[in-house]
Biotite code that builds the C-alpha atoms (Angstrom):
import biotite.structure as struc

atoms = struc.array([
    struc.Atom([-17.957, 0.475, 1.722], chain_id="A", res_id=1, res_name="MET", atom_name="CA", element="C"),
    struc.Atom([-17.234, -0.101, 5.682], chain_id="A", res_id=2, res_name="VAL", atom_name="CA", element="C"),
    struc.Atom([-20.881, -0.213, 6.850], chain_id="A", res_id=3, res_name="ASN", atom_name="CA", element="C"),
    struc.Atom([-21.852, -2.028, 3.947], chain_id="A", res_id=4, res_name="GLY", atom_name="CA", element="C"),
    struc.Atom([-19.163, -4.809, 4.228], chain_id="A", res_id=5, res_name="ALA", atom_name="CA", element="C"),
    struc.Atom([-21.153, -5.194, 8.469], chain_id="A", res_id=6, res_name="GLY", atom_name="CA", element="C"),
    struc.Atom([-18.747, -2.231, 10.430], chain_id="A", res_id=7, res_name="GLY", atom_name="CA", element="C"),
    struc.Atom([-18.568, 0.497, 11.939], chain_id="A", res_id=8, res_name="THR", atom_name="CA", element="C"),
    struc.Atom([-16.514, 3.656, 10.165], chain_id="A", res_id=9, res_name="TYR", atom_name="CA", element="C"),
    struc.Atom([-15.062, 4.823, 12.889], chain_id="A", res_id=10, res_name="LEU", atom_name="CA", element="C"),
    struc.Atom([-14.975, 8.835, 12.419], chain_id="A", res_id=11, res_name="GLU", atom_name="CA", element="C"),
    struc.Atom([-13.000, 11.191, 14.145], chain_id="A", res_id=12, res_name="LEU", atom_name="CA", element="C"),
    struc.Atom([-13.591, 14.571, 13.103], chain_id="A", res_id=13, res_name="THR", atom_name="CA", element="C"),
    struc.Atom([-16.983, 15.901, 10.446], chain_id="A", res_id=14, res_name="ASP", atom_name="CA", element="C"),
    struc.Atom([-14.787, 16.232, 7.811], chain_id="A", res_id=15, res_name="ASP", atom_name="CA", element="C"),
    struc.Atom([-15.369, 15.652, 4.315], chain_id="A", res_id=16, res_name="SER", atom_name="CA", element="C"),
    struc.Atom([-11.404, 14.054, 4.024], chain_id="A", res_id=17, res_name="TYR", atom_name="CA", element="C"),
    struc.Atom([-9.098, 13.843, 7.236], chain_id="A", res_id=18, res_name="ALA", atom_name="CA", element="C"),
    struc.Atom([-5.652, 12.358, 8.009], chain_id="A", res_id=19, res_name="GLN", atom_name="CA", element="C"),
    struc.Atom([-5.857, 10.637, 10.989], chain_id="A", res_id=20, res_name="LEU", atom_name="CA", element="C"),
    struc.Atom([-3.071, 11.652, 13.541], chain_id="A", res_id=21, res_name="SER", atom_name="CA", element="C"),
    struc.Atom([-1.733, 8.162, 15.336], chain_id="A", res_id=22, res_name="LEU", atom_name="CA", element="C"),
    struc.Atom([-3.058, 10.271, 18.400], chain_id="A", res_id=23, res_name="GLU", atom_name="CA", element="C"),
    struc.Atom([-6.726, 9.541, 18.172], chain_id="A", res_id=24, res_name="SER", atom_name="CA", element="C"),
    struc.Atom([-5.574, 6.182, 15.578], chain_id="A", res_id=25, res_name="ILE", atom_name="CA", element="C"),
    struc.Atom([-5.163, 5.545, 19.353], chain_id="A", res_id=26, res_name="VAL", atom_name="CA", element="C"),
    struc.Atom([-7.390, 6.998, 21.686], chain_id="A", res_id=27, res_name="ALA", atom_name="CA", element="C"),
    struc.Atom([-9.961, 5.202, 19.507], chain_id="A", res_id=28, res_name="ALA", atom_name="CA", element="C"),
    struc.Atom([-8.120, 1.552, 19.553], chain_id="A", res_id=29, res_name="ASP", atom_name="CA", element="C"),
    struc.Atom([-9.754, 0.129, 16.195], chain_id="A", res_id=30, res_name="PRO", atom_name="CA", element="C"),
    struc.Atom([-10.538, -3.599, 15.706], chain_id="A", res_id=31, res_name="ASP", atom_name="CA", element="C"),
    struc.Atom([-9.283, -3.132, 12.493], chain_id="A", res_id=32, res_name="LYS", atom_name="CA", element="C"),
    struc.Atom([-7.299, -0.011, 10.031], chain_id="A", res_id=33, res_name="ILE", atom_name="CA", element="C"),
    struc.Atom([-7.851, 0.006, 6.193], chain_id="A", res_id=34, res_name="ILE", atom_name="CA", element="C"),
    struc.Atom([-5.598, 2.456, 4.890], chain_id="A", res_id=35, res_name="VAL", atom_name="CA", element="C"),
    struc.Atom([-5.579, 4.385, 2.030], chain_id="A", res_id=36, res_name="THR", atom_name="CA", element="C"),
    struc.Atom([-2.926, 5.377, -0.693], chain_id="A", res_id=37, res_name="GLU", atom_name="CA", element="C"),
    struc.Atom([-2.553, 7.095, -3.619], chain_id="A", res_id=38, res_name="PHE", atom_name="CA", element="C"),
    struc.Atom([-0.298, 5.364, -6.895], chain_id="A", res_id=39, res_name="GLN", atom_name="CA", element="C"),
    struc.Atom([1.825, 3.412, -4.325], chain_id="A", res_id=40, res_name="LYS", atom_name="CA", element="C"),
    struc.Atom([2.760, 0.479, -5.448], chain_id="A", res_id=41, res_name="SER", atom_name="CA", element="C"),
    struc.Atom([4.300, -1.763, -1.943], chain_id="A", res_id=42, res_name="ASP", atom_name="CA", element="C"),
    struc.Atom([1.463, -2.432, -0.224], chain_id="A", res_id=43, res_name="GLY", atom_name="CA", element="C"),
    struc.Atom([2.655, -5.054, 1.745], chain_id="A", res_id=44, res_name="ALA", atom_name="CA", element="C"),
    struc.Atom([5.554, -2.979, 2.350], chain_id="A", res_id=45, res_name="LYS", atom_name="CA", element="C"),
    struc.Atom([3.299, 0.221, 3.068], chain_id="A", res_id=46, res_name="SER", atom_name="CA", element="C"),
    struc.Atom([1.391, -2.417, 5.577], chain_id="A", res_id=47, res_name="ARG", atom_name="CA", element="C"),
    struc.Atom([4.873, -3.676, 7.330], chain_id="A", res_id=48, res_name="ASP", atom_name="CA", element="C"),
    struc.Atom([5.010, 0.263, 8.384], chain_id="A", res_id=49, res_name="ARG", atom_name="CA", element="C"),
    struc.Atom([2.659, 0.346, 9.593], chain_id="A", res_id=50, res_name="VAL", atom_name="CA", element="C"),
    struc.Atom([2.524, -2.371, 11.901], chain_id="A", res_id=51, res_name="LEU", atom_name="CA", element="C"),
    struc.Atom([5.259, -1.905, 12.764], chain_id="A", res_id=52, res_name="ARG", atom_name="CA", element="C"),
    struc.Atom([5.529, 1.653, 14.194], chain_id="A", res_id=53, res_name="ASP", atom_name="CA", element="C"),
    struc.Atom([5.972, 1.575, 17.943], chain_id="A", res_id=54, res_name="PRO", atom_name="CA", element="C"),
    struc.Atom([3.590, 4.232, 18.879], chain_id="A", res_id=55, res_name="ARG", atom_name="CA", element="C"),
    struc.Atom([0.719, 2.066, 17.475], chain_id="A", res_id=56, res_name="LEU", atom_name="CA", element="C"),
    struc.Atom([1.812, -0.559, 18.918], chain_id="A", res_id=57, res_name="LYS", atom_name="CA", element="C"),
    struc.Atom([-0.688, -0.801, 21.481], chain_id="A", res_id=58, res_name="ASN", atom_name="CA", element="C"),
    struc.Atom([-3.744, -0.827, 19.135], chain_id="A", res_id=59, res_name="VAL", atom_name="CA", element="C"),
    struc.Atom([-6.335, -3.410, 19.024], chain_id="A", res_id=60, res_name="THR", atom_name="CA", element="C"),
    struc.Atom([-5.516, -3.730, 15.486], chain_id="A", res_id=61, res_name="ALA", atom_name="CA", element="C"),
    struc.Atom([-1.774, -3.583, 15.033], chain_id="A", res_id=62, res_name="ILE", atom_name="CA", element="C"),
    struc.Atom([-1.273, -5.921, 18.391], chain_id="A", res_id=63, res_name="ARG", atom_name="CA", element="C"),
    struc.Atom([-3.833, -8.497, 15.802], chain_id="A", res_id=64, res_name="ASN", atom_name="CA", element="C"),
    struc.Atom([-2.065, -7.653, 12.309], chain_id="A", res_id=65, res_name="GLY", atom_name="CA", element="C"),
    struc.Atom([-5.885, -6.537, 11.054], chain_id="A", res_id=66, res_name="ALA", atom_name="CA", element="C"),
    struc.Atom([-4.166, -3.366, 9.086], chain_id="A", res_id=67, res_name="VAL", atom_name="CA", element="C"),
    struc.Atom([-5.360, -3.508, 5.810], chain_id="A", res_id=68, res_name="MET", atom_name="CA", element="C"),
    struc.Atom([-4.274, -1.177, 2.681], chain_id="A", res_id=69, res_name="ILE", atom_name="CA", element="C"),
    struc.Atom([-5.944, -0.298, -0.779], chain_id="A", res_id=70, res_name="ALA", atom_name="CA", element="C"),
    struc.Atom([-5.755, 1.997, -3.260], chain_id="A", res_id=71, res_name="ASP", atom_name="CA", element="C"),
    struc.Atom([-7.073, 4.666, -3.105], chain_id="A", res_id=72, res_name="TYR", atom_name="CA", element="C"),
    struc.Atom([-8.599, 5.793, -7.381], chain_id="A", res_id=73, res_name="THR", atom_name="CA", element="C"),
    struc.Atom([-9.633, 2.422, -7.225], chain_id="A", res_id=74, res_name="THR", atom_name="CA", element="C"),
    struc.Atom([-11.725, 3.426, -3.420], chain_id="A", res_id=75, res_name="SER", atom_name="CA", element="C"),
    struc.Atom([-12.924, 6.641, -5.752], chain_id="A", res_id=76, res_name="ILE", atom_name="CA", element="C"),
    struc.Atom([-12.692, 5.287, -9.507], chain_id="A", res_id=77, res_name="ARG", atom_name="CA", element="C"),
    struc.Atom([-16.357, 3.985, -9.404], chain_id="A", res_id=78, res_name="GLY", atom_name="CA", element="C"),
    struc.Atom([-14.793, 0.973, -12.158], chain_id="A", res_id=79, res_name="SER", atom_name="CA", element="C"),
    struc.Atom([-15.131, -2.630, -12.393], chain_id="A", res_id=80, res_name="LEU", atom_name="CA", element="C"),
    struc.Atom([-12.099, -2.785, -10.077], chain_id="A", res_id=81, res_name="ALA", atom_name="CA", element="C"),
    struc.Atom([-14.321, -1.032, -6.969], chain_id="A", res_id=82, res_name="LEU", atom_name="CA", element="C"),
    struc.Atom([-16.203, -4.623, -6.692], chain_id="A", res_id=83, res_name="ALA", atom_name="CA", element="C"),
    struc.Atom([-13.235, -6.549, -6.443], chain_id="A", res_id=84, res_name="ASP", atom_name="CA", element="C"),
    struc.Atom([-12.320, -3.408, -3.178], chain_id="A", res_id=85, res_name="LEU", atom_name="CA", element="C"),
    struc.Atom([-15.680, -3.791, -2.129], chain_id="A", res_id=86, res_name="CYS", atom_name="CA", element="C"),
    struc.Atom([-15.177, -7.399, -1.663], chain_id="A", res_id=87, res_name="GLU", atom_name="CA", element="C"),
    struc.Atom([-11.909, -7.147, 0.047], chain_id="A", res_id=88, res_name="ASP", atom_name="CA", element="C"),
    struc.Atom([-13.306, -4.800, 2.436], chain_id="A", res_id=89, res_name="VAL", atom_name="CA", element="C"),
    struc.Atom([-15.801, -7.436, 3.334], chain_id="A", res_id=90, res_name="ALA", atom_name="CA", element="C"),
    struc.Atom([-13.584, -10.495, 3.764], chain_id="A", res_id=91, res_name="GLU", atom_name="CA", element="C"),
    struc.Atom([-11.584, -8.163, 5.822], chain_id="A", res_id=92, res_name="PHE", atom_name="CA", element="C"),
    struc.Atom([-13.920, -6.939, 8.416], chain_id="A", res_id=93, res_name="VAL", atom_name="CA", element="C"),
    struc.Atom([-15.219, -10.479, 8.896], chain_id="A", res_id=94, res_name="HIS", atom_name="CA", element="C"),
    struc.Atom([-13.382, -13.522, 7.654], chain_id="A", res_id=95, res_name="PRO", atom_name="CA", element="C"),
    struc.Atom([-15.701, -16.183, 8.744], chain_id="A", res_id=96, res_name="ASP", atom_name="CA", element="C"),
    struc.Atom([-17.683, -15.045, 5.860], chain_id="A", res_id=97, res_name="LEU", atom_name="CA", element="C"),
    struc.Atom([-15.587, -16.281, 3.129], chain_id="A", res_id=98, res_name="PHE", atom_name="CA", element="C"),
    struc.Atom([-14.234, -19.760, 3.740], chain_id="A", res_id=99, res_name="PRO", atom_name="CA", element="C"),
    struc.Atom([-10.543, -20.553, 2.831], chain_id="A", res_id=100, res_name="ALA", atom_name="CA", element="C"),
    struc.Atom([-10.322, -21.232, -0.651], chain_id="A", res_id=101, res_name="SER", atom_name="CA", element="C"),
])
């Protein structure tokens, strides 16, 4: 989805699924971070928690507030909500291509 939106998915492991350590995120210093959460109801609270984590304070994405929370179930389910998520990711990756409404 990230690659399809014109971004570069940062693979820090060859595993099909890996929970990234804070150290690996700091070392990679991404411009943007997308966090998937399983059955969490308050994305704003989760985003705020990531942005306020003092261990991440020097990461470019954190300094720029470029953190998105995505529902994991939506990202794998294949429902119509997946199209909305793809658009949300594209707008997050390239906000300049989505004029403000």
